[in-house]
Z-matrix of the N, CA and C atoms (Angstrom, degrees):
N
C 1 1.456
C 2 1.526 1 111.28
N 3 1.324 2 116.57 1 -37.68
C 4 1.465 3 120.21 2 -179.16
C 5 1.526 4 111.22 3 -63.83
N 6 1.338 5 116.33 4 -35.52
C 7 1.461 6 119.37 5 -179.44
C 8 1.527 7 111.37 6 -65.43
N 9 1.332 8 117.19 7 -43.84
C 10 1.469 9 118.77 8 -179.42
C 11 1.521 10 110.65 9 -70.71
N 12 1.338 11 118.84 10 -35.19
C 13 1.472 12 120.43 11 177.59
C 14 1.518 13 109.96 12 -62.23
N 15 1.327 14 116.55 13 -45.51
C 16 1.463 15 120.48 14 178.77
C 17 1.527 16 110.55 15 -62.29
N 18 1.339 17 116.03 16 -40.06
C 19 1.471 18 119.56 17 179.09
C 20 1.518 19 110.81 18 -64.44
N 21 1.336 20 117.42 19 -41.29
C 22 1.469 21 119.98 20 179.90
C 23 1.523 22 111.11 21 -70.72
N 24 1.325 23 117.29 22 -32.92
C 25 1.471 24 119.80 23 174.76
C 26 1.525 25 110.00 24 -62.24
N 27 1.329 26 116.43 25 -40.38
C 28 1.467 27 120.60 26 178.17
C 29 1.526 28 111.06 27 -65.29
N 30 1.331 29 116.76 28 -38.83
C 31 1.473 30 120.02 29 176.38
C 32 1.529 31 109.11 30 -57.68
N 33 1.328 32 116.19 31 -47.25
C 34 1.462 33 119.75 32 179.58
C 35 1.513 34 112.40 33 -59.84
N 36 1.330 35 116.59 34 -44.27
C 37 1.468 36 120.77 35 179.18
C 38 1.530 37 111.01 36 -61.88
N 39 1.326 38 116.61 37 -45.84
C 40 1.459 39 120.11 38 -177.42
C 41 1.524 40 112.20 39 -66.76
N 42 1.325 41 117.42 40 -40.05
C 43 1.459 42 119.31 41 178.87
C 44 1.533 43 111.27 42 -71.87
N 45 1.345 44 117.87 43 -33.10
C 46 1.465 45 119.32 44 174.15
C 47 1.524 46 110.32 45 -63.31
N 48 1.335 47 116.90 46 -42.20
C 49 1.469 48 120.82 47 178.17
C 50 1.525 49 110.54 48 -62.86
N 51 1.322 50 116.29 49 -41.71
C 52 1.462 51 120.25 50 177.38
C 53 1.528 52 109.91 51 -62.96
N 54 1.328 53 117.33 52 -43.25
C 55 1.461 54 121.21 53 178.21
C 56 1.525 55 111.93 54 -60.60
N 57 1.331 56 116.41 55 -40.18
C 58 1.472 57 119.61 56 178.18
C 59 1.522 58 110.90 57 -63.35
N 60 1.337 59 117.23 58 -39.69
C 61 1.459 60 119.74 59 179.66
C 62 1.530 61 111.43 60 -66.41
N 63 1.327 62 116.82 61 -42.11
C 64 1.471 63 119.92 62 178.33
C 65 1.535 64 109.54 63 -65.51
N 66 1.330 65 117.08 64 -41.54
C 67 1.471 66 121.20 65 178.30
C 68 1.522 67 110.44 66 -61.00
N 69 1.334 68 116.66 67 -40.29
C 70 1.455 69 120.00 68 179.18
C 71 1.534 70 110.27 69 -60.38
N 72 1.320 71 116.65 70 -43.04
C 73 1.473 72 119.24 71 176.86
C 74 1.523 73 110.58 72 -63.52
N 75 1.319 74 116.89 73 -40.42
C 76 1.466 75 121.03 74 179.17
C 77 1.522 76 110.18 75 -62.74
N 78 1.325 77 117.02 76 -44.85
C 79 1.460 78 121.02 77 -178.15
C 80 1.527 79 112.30 78 -65.83
N 81 1.319 80 117.31 79 -24.71
C 82 1.465 81 120.86 80 -179.20
C 83 1.528 82 112.86 81 -81.91
N 84 1.317 83 117.25 82 -12.56
C 85 1.461 84 120.42 83 -178.86
C 86 1.520 85 109.79 84 -72.56
N 87 1.325 86 118.35 85 142.11
C 88 1.469 87 119.74 86 176.09
C 89 1.525 88 110.40 87 -66.58
N 90 1.300 89 116.17 88 142.72
C 91 1.466 90 121.90 89 -179.49
C 92 1.523 91 109.29 90 -82.05
N 93 1.336 92 117.70 91 137.13
C 94 1.467 93 119.99 92 177.46
C 95 1.523 94 109.70 93 -69.36
N 96 1.343 95 115.76 94 155.30
C 97 1.461 96 120.75 95 177.78
C 98 1.515 97 110.92 96 -63.22
N 99 1.298 98 115.74 97 152.53
C 100 1.463 99 119.89 98 -178.84
C 101 1.516 100 111.84 99 -104.56
N 102 1.327 101 116.75 100 3.92
C 103 1.454 102 118.09 101 -179.73
C 104 1.523 103 111.46 102 -69.44
N 105 1.305 104 115.95 103 150.87
C 106 1.457 105 122.54 104 -178.56
C 107 1.518 106 108.12 105 -97.43
N 108 1.329 107 116.58 106 132.81
C 109 1.458 108 120.42 107 178.39
C 110 1.521 109 109.46 108 -78.05
N 111 1.297 110 115.25 109 138.14
C 112 1.468 111 120.74 110 177.91
C 113 1.520 112 109.41 111 -80.80
N 114 1.317 113 115.13 112 158.91
C 115 1.463 114 120.57 113 177.98
C 116 1.527 115 108.98 114 -66.59
N 117 1.339 116 117.42 115 145.25
C 118 1.467 117 120.37 116 178.46
C 119 1.528 118 110.86 117 -58.51
N 120 1.330 119 114.80 118 153.60
C 121 1.463 120 120.70 119 -178.31
C 122 1.525 121 110.49 120 -58.91
N 123 1.308 122 115.72 121 137.62
C 124 1.457 123 121.07 122 179.21
C 125 1.521 124 113.09 123 90.87
N 126 1.327 125 118.14 124 -5.81
C 127 1.457 126 121.10 125 178.49
C 128 1.522 127 108.83 126 -114.01
N 129 1.313 128 114.45 127 148.23
C 130 1.457 129 119.52 128 178.61
C 131 1.527 130 109.53 129 -74.82
N 132 1.324 131 115.75 130 143.76
C 133 1.463 132 120.28 131 176.48
C 134 1.527 133 108.60 132 -68.60
N 135 1.328 134 118.00 133 146.76
C 136 1.458 135 120.42 134 179.02
C 137 1.523 136 111.01 135 -61.03
N 138 1.321 137 116.23 136 153.18
C 139 1.460 138 121.08 137 176.58
C 140 1.517 139 108.81 138 -61.91
N 141 1.332 140 117.39 139 163.17
C 142 1.460 141 122.55 140 -175.95
C 143 1.515 142 113.60 141 -53.11
N 144 1.325 143 117.19 142 -48.51
C 145 1.460 144 120.00 143 -179.11
C 146 1.523 145 110.88 144 -66.17
N 147 1.317 146 115.87 145 -42.38
C 148 1.470 147 119.86 146 -179.65
C 149 1.522 148 110.01 147 -63.35
N 150 1.305 149 115.84 148 -38.30
C 151 1.469 150 120.20 149 -179.88
C 152 1.535 151 110.16 150 -64.21
N 153 1.331 152 116.69 151 -41.23
C 154 1.469 153 120.18 152 179.06
C 155 1.518 154 110.92 153 -63.78
N 156 1.328 155 116.08 154 -41.12
C 157 1.459 156 120.25 155 178.20
C 158 1.523 157 109.98 156 -64.47
N 159 1.313 158 116.82 157 -44.78
C 160 1.465 159 120.91 158 178.87
C 161 1.526 160 110.99 159 -60.26
N 162 1.340 161 116.47 160 -42.78
C 163 1.469 162 120.45 161 179.42
C 164 1.537 163 110.38 162 -64.27
N 165 1.329 164 116.61 163 -42.64
C 166 1.459 165 120.34 164 -179.93
C 167 1.529 166 110.63 165 -64.06
N 168 1.328 167 116.89 166 -42.43
C 169 1.462 168 120.40 167 178.79
C 170 1.526 169 111.39 168 -65.30
N 171 1.321 170 116.15 169 -37.42
C 172 1.469 171 120.05 170 178.13
C 173 1.534 172 110.24 171 -64.98
N 174 1.326 173 116.46 172 -43.21
C 175 1.472 174 119.92 173 178.59
C 176 1.521 175 110.59 174 -64.21
N 177 1.322 176 116.88 175 -40.53
C 178 1.460 177 120.82 176 178.07
C 179 1.524 178 110.18 177 -62.70
N 180 1.312 179 116.72 178 -45.09
C 181 1.470 180 121.06 179 179.06
C 182 1.515 181 110.39 180 -60.78
N 183 1.330 182 117.15 181 -45.09
C 184 1.460 183 121.07 182 179.52
C 185 1.534 184 111.26 183 -63.04
N 186 1.329 185 116.05 184 -41.47
C 187 1.465 186 120.06 185 179.90
C 188 1.522 187 110.99 186 -65.14
N 189 1.325 188 116.44 187 -43.47
C 190 1.470 189 119.84 188 178.53
C 191 1.522 190 110.97 189 -65.10
N 192 1.327 191 116.41 190 -39.74
C 193 1.457 192 120.51 191 177.64
C 194 1.525 193 110.09 192 -61.13
N 195 1.329 194 116.38 193 -44.29
C 196 1.462 195 121.09 194 177.93
C 197 1.520 196 111.23 195 -61.43
N 198 1.330 197 115.91 196 -47.48
C 199 1.462 198 120.39 197 -176.82
C 200 1.525 199 110.87 198 -61.92
N 201 1.338 200 117.64 199 -46.11
C 202 1.454 201 119.78 200 -178.58
C 203 1.527 202 111.96 201 -72.03
N 204 1.321 203 117.70 202 -31.47
C 205 1.465 204 119.68 203 174.62
C 206 1.521 205 110.37 204 -66.33
N 207 1.337 206 116.54 205 -42.42
C 208 1.464 207 120.29 206 177.89
C 209 1.523 208 110.45 207 -64.05
N 210 1.318 209 116.73 208 -40.84
C 211 1.461 210 120.14 209 178.31
C 212 1.524 211 110.19 210 -63.14
N 213 1.326 212 116.62 211 -41.08
C 214 1.465 213 120.58 212 177.13
C 215 1.518 214 111.49 213 -62.51
N 216 1.347 215 116.82 214 -42.79
C 217 1.462 216 120.51 215 177.11
C 218 1.524 217 110.20 216 -62.71
N 219 1.322 218 116.22 217 -42.36
C 220 1.463 219 120.63 218 -178.52
C 221 1.526 220 110.82 219 -64.19
N 222 1.319 221 117.07 220 -38.90
C 223 1.465 222 120.77 221 -179.02
C 224 1.524 223 110.58 222 -63.66
N 225 1.315 224 117.03 223 -33.31
C 226 1.467 225 120.61 224 -179.79
C 227 1.530 226 112.73 225 -82.06
N 228 1.329 227 117.89 226 -10.37
C 229 1.462 228 122.37 227 -179.96
C 230 1.529 229 108.97 228 -79.10
N 231 1.340 230 118.32 229 121.71
C 232 1.468 231 120.16 230 -178.09
C 233 1.536 232 113.18 231 -59.33
N 234 1.320 233 117.97 232 -34.44
C 235 1.463 234 120.14 233 178.79
C 236 1.526 235 111.01 234 -64.99
N 237 1.324 236 116.56 235 -39.37
C 238 1.465 237 120.05 236 178.33
C 239 1.528 238 109.29 237 -67.84
N 240 1.320 239 116.91 238 -38.03
C 241 1.462 240 120.30 239 176.89
C 242 1.524 241 111.18 240 -60.68
N 243 1.332 242 115.37 241 -43.06
C 244 1.471 243 119.45 242 178.07
C 245 1.525 244 110.65 243 -63.71
N 246 1.344 245 117.04 244 -41.83
C 247 1.461 246 120.17 245 -179.44
C 248 1.526 247 110.60 246 -68.26
N 249 1.331 248 117.38 247 -35.31
C 250 1.463 249 120.63 248 177.28
C 251 1.530 250 110.32 249 -63.24
N 252 1.325 251 116.29 250 -43.93
C 253 1.472 252 119.91 251 177.72
C 254 1.520 253 110.40 252 -62.31
N 255 1.330 254 116.19 253 -41.69
C 256 1.461 255 120.72 254 -179.85
C 257 1.533 256 110.47 255 -63.38
N 258 1.328 257 116.65 256 -44.21
C 259 1.466 258 120.81 257 179.26
C 260 1.523 259 110.88 258 -64.47
N 261 1.332 260 116.99 259 -41.68
C 262 1.469 261 120.45 260 179.11
C 263 1.530 262 111.07 261 -64.99
N 264 1.321 263 116.55 262 -38.69
C 265 1.463 264 120.25 263 177.70
C 266 1.524 265 110.11 264 -65.41
N 267 1.331 266 116.77 265 -42.15
C 268 1.469 267 120.44 266 177.87
C 269 1.517 268 110.82 267 -60.88
N 270 1.327 269 115.97 268 -42.38
C 271 1.460 270 120.11 269 178.72
C 272 1.517 271 110.53 270 -62.60
N 273 1.310 272 116.41 271 -44.36
C 274 1.467 273 120.49 272 178.37
C 275 1.531 274 110.94 273 -61.66
N 276 1.324 275 116.48 274 -44.36
C 277 1.468 276 120.48 275 179.08
C 278 1.526 277 111.50 276 -62.11
N 279 1.330 278 116.38 277 -41.80
C 280 1.466 279 120.40 278 -179.81
C 281 1.521 280 111.01 279 -65.48
N 282 1.320 281 116.87 280 -42.18
C 283 1.469 282 119.72 281 177.73
C 284 1.528 283 110.99 282 -63.55
N 285 1.324 284 116.18 283 -42.07
C 286 1.466 285 120.24 284 178.81
C 287 1.523 286 110.52 285 -61.13
N 288 1.329 287 116.75 286 -46.51
C 289 1.469 288 120.52 287 179.98
C 290 1.524 289 111.31 288 -63.58
N 291 1.322 290 116.70 289 -41.52
C 292 1.460 291 120.91 290 -179.88
C 293 1.523 292 111.18 291 -63.91
N 294 1.332 293 117.19 292 -46.06
C 295 1.465 294 120.04 293 179.83
C 296 1.524 295 111.52 294 -67.81
N 297 1.331 296 117.07 295 -34.53
C 298 1.467 297 119.76 296 177.10
C 299 1.523 298 110.21 297 -64.26
N 300 1.331 299 117.03 298 -42.85
C 301 1.464 300 120.43 299 178.84
C 302 1.522 301 111.32 300 -67.28
N 303 1.313 302 116.90 301 -40.53
C 304 1.471 303 120.43 302 178.51
C 305 1.530 304 110.03 303 -64.58
N 306 1.303 305 116.81 304 -41.94
C 307 1.460 306 121.45 305 179.11
C 308 1.529 307 109.95 306 -62.14
N 309 1.319 308 116.73 307 -43.18
C 310 1.459 309 121.22 308 178.63
C 311 1.530 310 111.16 309 -62.01
N 312 1.308 311 116.87 310 -40.16
C 313 1.462 312 120.91 311 178.31
C 314 1.527 313 111.32 312 -63.31
N 315 1.328 314 116.84 313 -42.25
C 316 1.469 315 120.57 314 -179.88
C 317 1.530 316 111.09 315 -66.98
N 318 1.308 317 116.34 316 -36.02
C 319 1.467 318 119.91 317 179.13
C 320 1.522 319 110.94 318 -65.95
N 321 1.318 320 117.50 319 -34.24
C 322 1.460 321 121.86 320 -179.21
C 323 1.516 322 112.05 321 -72.20
N 324 1.316 323 118.33 322 -22.93
C 325 1.472 324 121.98 323 -177.20
C 326 1.469 325 112.45 324 -82.60
């Protein structure tokens, strides 16, 4: 049991490190402007509620664009690639240890 706990602790550490690296890429991305675009000339401006929904959707789109751009940048970063491999190896090791312990328990029964 101690072996699988240690393996799962390592998985957590490695994925936290990977998360920090992806967050660092996200934090380095320029923030989109927060200004609201006016309706084109000759068209009526959206009603108050519609405008709020449009603004919220625009912010969501910008945030998702930022997040996926940062993720794309992180994927191309060799250090993030190394950390991803390390995290995946830790996960594999933890699963192996867990299944080995479970198998041993079943054999004893």
